[in-house]
N, C-alpha and C positions, 0 to 999 in steps of 0.2 A: 504494500500500500504506500503510495507516495505521500509526501508531506501534506499536501492539500487535502488528500483523502483522509489522512489521519486526523487532521484538524477538523474536517467536516464531521467525522465520526465522533470526536470528542465533544464538539459543539452539540451535535444531535443528542448525545447521552446527557449532557448538561441540561438541555431543554426538557428532556423526558424526566430527569430526576427532580427538577424544579416543579414540573407539572404534577408528578406523583405526590410530592409533599404538599403542595398548595391545594390540590384537589381534595386530599384527605382533610385538610384544615378548613377549607371554605366551601367544599361541595363542587360538583362538576359544573354547575352554573354560577358559582360564586366568584370565579376568576376567569377573565377572558384571555384569549390568545395574546393580545397586546401586552397584558400585564405579565404573563408567563415569559414572553420573549424579553421584555424589559428586565425582569429579574434574572434571566439567564445571560444578560449582557448583550442582547441582540435587538435588532429592530424588527418590527412586525413584518416588514417586507421580506425578511429572510425566512419566514415561516414555511413558505411553499417550496423552498429549496430542500426542506427536510421532511415535509409531510404533505400528503395529498389533501387532507381534510382535518378538521378539528377532531372528528371521530377517530382518525388514525392516531392522533396524539393521545387521546383518552385511552384507547386500548393499549398502546405501548406504555403509558404511564401506569395503568393497572398492573401490567406485567412486572414493572419495576417495583411498584408498591407491594406486590405479593412476595417479593424477595424477603421482605421483613418477616413474613410469616414462615418462610423456610428457615430463617435463623431462629425464630421462636420455637419451631418444631424441634430443631436440633438441641435446644436447651431443655425442653420439657421432657421429663422422665416419667411422669404419671399424669393422669387426668386431673387429679386433685391439684397438683402443682400448676397445670395449665389453667384451670378455672381460677385459682387464686391470683395467678399472674395476670390473666386477661381481665378479671374483674377487680382491678386495683385502681387506686387513685392515680398512680403514676401513668397507667395506660389511659385512663379517662382524660387526664390533663395533657396528653401528648398525641392528639390525633394525627398530626403530620408525620410522626414516626411510628405510629401504631398500625393496627389492623385496618386495611382498606375495606375489608368486608363489612365491618361495623360502621366505619366512618362514612361509607358511600351507599349504604343499604337503600335508603329512600331515593337517592339520585339515580342509581342504576336501574331501578324499576321503571323509570321514565326515559331510559336511554335507548340508543340504537340497538338493533339486534346483535351487531358485532360486539358491542360493549357488554351486553347481557350474556353473550356466549362465553366471553373471557371470564366474566364473573361466575357464571354457572360452573365452568370447569374447576374453578378454584373452590367453590362450595363443595362440589363432589369430592375433591381432593381432601378438604379439611374434614368432611364427615368421615371419610375413610381413615384419616389420621386418628380421629377421636375413637372410631371403632377399634383401631389397633391397640389402643390403650385400655380398652375395657376387657375384663375377664368375665365374659358372659358366654356360655357355651352355645346357646341358641342364636344362630346368625340373625334371625328376624328381630329378636329381642335386643341383641347387641346393636343392630342398626337403629332401631327405634330409640334406644337410650342415647346413642350418639347424636341423633338428630335433635332430640329433646335438649341435651346439654348444649349443643352448638347453637340452636336457635335461642335458647334462654340467655346465653352469653351475649349474642348479638343484640337482642332486645334490651338487656340490662345495661350494656355499655351505651347504647343509643339513648335510652331514657335517662341514665345518669348524667349524660352530657347535655341533655335537653332541658332539664329542670334548673331553675335559678336558685333553689334553696340548697346550699352545700351540705346541710345535715341530711336532708332527704336524699340527695345524690349518693352520699356515702352509705346511707341505709339501704338503698336499692342495691348497690354493689355487694354489700356485706350479706344482705338477706338472700339474694339470689345465689351467691357463692355458697353460703351455708346450706341452703336447701339442695343445691345440686350435689354437694359433697355427701350429704346424707343418702342420696340415691345411688352413689357409687357402690359397686359390689365389693365385699370384703372390708377389712379394717382400713381406716384412713392411713394414707402414706406418711 
């Protein structure tokens, strides 16, 4: 790859990383292409040298945002640990570095098919990851429990971020985490 191609690739990656963080912080409609490009140190005119459409940027940004979930999975050794980490104040307070599934749940439901497809594949992956941490012999029961755990975490983090009362926000996180952990098979980790 020549120098100019290497620079273009680095610039492209910088734009996608800015978009991945800012979309999680502000929502898919909360920041425009011009602001993403400005924050990446580019002019809006350069956008189409890197992307055919805003939707293409969104899907690439989702892929980059999902990399944080890969790192999270590598750290998580039990479902209890995953629930406690996910439903923490630190995660609630850092949507730009946290889970894109929870941060963009409402936005993706109103997005393009391509964006929804990328999101759907990650949902499938994360449900499978949750299943792998459950010690339940019956596959249907294991999958149902994984879906319950997964959707409760997404809903709780979203609601905890949405309410203006910090005491209620923490109560939502703690209550849902506590209830989910009591549903885990076997003794707490």
